[in-house]
Backbone as CSV, one residue per row, in Angstrom:
resi,resn,N_x,N_y,N_z,CA_x,CA_y,CA_z,C_x,C_y,C_z
1,MET,61.097,55.516,17.816,61.901,56.247,16.863,62.892,55.278,16.221
2,ILE,63.055,55.400,14.924,63.971,54.527,14.202,65.172,55.359,13.764
3,TYR,66.344,54.931,14.138,67.557,55.630,13.767,68.116,55.045,12.480
4,SER,68.650,55.902,11.637,69.239,55.448,10.382,70.629,54.883,10.670
5,THR,70.825,53.626,10.335,72.114,52.985,10.548,72.559,52.348,9.240
6,ASN,73.750,51.825,9.246,74.258,51.147,8.053,73.396,49.938,7.692
7,ALA,72.899,49.228,8.687,72.065,48.049,8.412,70.767,48.447,7.720
8,ILE,70.146,49.521,8.191,68.898,49.973,7.577,69.156,50.483,6.163
9,GLU,70.217,51.253,6.000,70.548,51.770,4.671,70.878,50.628,3.711
10,SER,71.538,49.609,4.194,71.845,48.450,3.368,70.560,47.722,2.952
11,LEU,69.636,47.580,3.881,68.359,46.947,3.574,67.584,47.757,2.542
12,HIS,67.554,49.064,2.699,66.871,49.923,1.730,67.502,49.787,0.347
13,ALA,68.813,49.737,0.289,69.500,49.595,-1.000,69.138,48.269,-1.661
14,ARG,69.082,47.198,-0.883,68.707,45.895,-1.441,67.285,45.915,-1.988
15,MET,66.387,46.557,-1.239,64.986,46.630,-1.678,64.852,47.464,-2.954
16,ARG,65.544,48.598,-3.006,65.514,49.426,-4.218,66.064,48.655,-5.407
17,ARG,67.163,47.950,-5.204,67.792,47.195,-6.284,66.865,46.090,-6.796
18,SER,66.195,45.396,-5.883,65.321,44.297,-6.309,64.085,44.807,-7.045
19,THR,63.528,45.936,-6.609,62.355,46.465,-7.301,62.731,47.103,-8.636
20,ARG,63.886,47.737,-8.704,64.338,48.327,-9.970,64.632,47.257,-11.014
21,ALA,65.190,46.152,-10.569,65.520,45.063,-11.504,64.249,44.478,-12.111
22,ARG,63.183,44.458,-11.343,61.915,43.906,-11.831,61.196,44.887,-12.748
23,GLY,61.254,46.159,-12.428,60.630,47.172,-13.286,59.234,47.540,-12.853
24,HIS,58.255,46.706,-13.115,56.872,46.998,-12.738,56.221,45.739,-12.162
25,PHE,55.134,45.941,-11.449,54.443,44.835,-10.802,52.964,44.864,-11.188
26,PRO,52.364,43.699,-11.391,50.946,43.670,-11.769,50.013,44.109,-10.639
27,ASN,50.442,43.896,-9.383,49.617,44.310,-8.239,50.499,44.488,-7.014
28,GLU,49.882,44.958,-5.922,50.634,45.223,-4.697,51.204,43.945,-4.093
29,GLN,50.473,42.850,-4.201,50.941,41.591,-3.633,52.228,41.123,-4.307
30,ALA,52.345,41.323,-5.604,53.562,40.942,-6.322,54.745,41.774,-5.843
31,ALA,54.521,43.060,-5.607,55.592,43.930,-5.106,56.027,43.507,-3.711
32,LEU,55.052,43.209,-2.848,55.381,42.772,-1.494,56.134,41.447,-1.501
33,LYS,55.775,40.551,-2.400,56.483,39.271,-2.497,57.926,39.491,-2.915
34,CYS,58.144,40.403,-3.850,59.508,40.721,-4.284,60.333,41.259,-3.115
35,LEU,59.748,42.166,-2.329,60.457,42.723,-1.174,60.688,41.657,-0.109
36,TYR,59.711,40.777,0.097,59.869,39.686,1.060,61.045,38.798,0.663
37,LEU,61.109,38.453,-0.609,62.196,37.590,-1.071,63.546,38.290,-0.965
38,ALA,63.565,39.602,-1.186,64.822,40.357,-1.042,65.298,40.317,0.406
39,VAL,64.382,40.514,1.342,64.746,40.476,2.766,65.140,39.060,3.165
40,ARG,64.405,38.082,2.671,64.684,36.682,2.997,66.062,36.254,2.495
41,SER,66.494,36.805,1.369,67.792,36.423,0.814,68.956,36.969,1.629
42,LEU,68.705,37.899,2.529,69.782,38.431,3.368,70.333,37.370,4.306
43,ASP,69.480,36.448,4.736,69.893,35.390,5.656,69.201,34.087,5.257
44,PRO,69.641,33.451,4.158,68.937,32.273,3.657,68.952,31.074,4.600
45,THR,69.934,30.967,5.487,69.993,29.825,6.394,69.092,30.011,7.605
46,GLY,68.764,31.256,7.930,67.926,31.531,9.087,68.694,31.580,10.396
47,ASP,70.021,31.481,10.341,70.819,31.489,11.572,70.772,32.824,12.296
48,GLY,70.665,33.916,11.562,70.681,35.239,12.182,69.311,35.761,12.549
49,ARG,68.289,34.927,12.446,66.920,35.377,12.676,66.715,35.931,14.083
50,ARG,67.237,35.268,15.087,67.054,35.715,16.468,67.720,37.075,16.677
51,ARG,68.937,37.238,16.173,69.619,38.534,16.296,68.868,39.611,15.548
52,TRP,68.370,39.286,14.366,67.638,40.246,13.552,66.390,40.718,14.284
53,MET,65.667,39.785,14.891,64.441,40.139,15.609,64.742,41.015,16.819
54,ASN,65.835,40.749,17.515,66.172,41.561,18.677,66.481,42.993,18.266
55,ARG,67.173,43.162,17.158,67.523,44.511,16.714,66.329,45.254,16.144
56,TRP,65.390,44.545,15.540,64.268,45.181,14.865,62.991,45.199,15.697
57,LYS,63.033,44.662,16.910,61.823,44.588,17.729,61.170,45.960,17.934
58,PRO,61.913,47.011,18.310,61.261,48.327,18.463,60.639,48.828,17.156
59,ALA,61.325,48.594,16.047,60.784,49.028,14.755,59.532,48.237,14.404
60,LEU,59.558,46.919,14.616,58.393,46.096,14.314,57.198,46.479,15.186
61,ASN,57.444,46.820,16.436,56.357,47.267,17.308,55.733,48.554,16.786
62,THR,56.570,49.483,16.357,56.072,50.745,15.803,55.287,50.498,14.522
63,PHE,55.808,49.635,13.654,55.109,49.328,12.404,53.763,48.661,12.681
64,SER,53.710,47.762,13.662,52.455,47.063,13.951,51.397,48.018,14.482
65,ILE,51.806,49.070,15.173,50.850,50.077,15.643,50.427,50.980,14.493
66,THR,51.393,51.428,13.703,51.107,52.342,12.606,50.295,51.673,11.509
67,PHE,50.652,50.444,11.166,49.983,49.721,10.086,49.175,48.556,10.659
68,GLU,48.276,48.873,11.558,47.488,47.847,12.240,46.748,46.959,11.246
69,GLY,46.882,45.655,11.426,46.202,44.698,10.569,46.987,44.296,9.333
70,ARG,48.087,44.975,9.020,48.854,44.636,7.827,49.997,43.683,8.124
71,LEU,50.494,43.697,9.347,51.565,42.776,9.743,50.937,41.627,10.523
72,LEU,51.105,40.439,10.015,50.519,39.271,10.655,51.577,38.474,11.402
73,PRO,51.213,37.847,12.508,52.172,36.974,13.186,52.606,35.839,12.271
74,ALA,53.749,35.265,12.563,54.337,34.238,11.709,53.435,33.026,11.539
75,GLY,52.618,32.691,12.513,51.790,31.500,12.451,50.531,31.637,11.612
76,GLU,50.200,32.838,11.161,48.933,33.028,10.432,49.128,33.106,8.952
């Protein structure tokens, strides 16, 4: 179960803002790249990556089960 928190709401707002600024996308991959870059810009130095993963681990596990085959490990 994923609880709505300020961090999640902030992430959703950033994603909405980045997709609205772009307007339209030629394909799904372009949209996903835009969202990836929006999330990546939250921590450009990568210092908070370990903390981020610890907080999102239950959510990522749920997403990997629900969307099997769509989330790839970092090395692939």
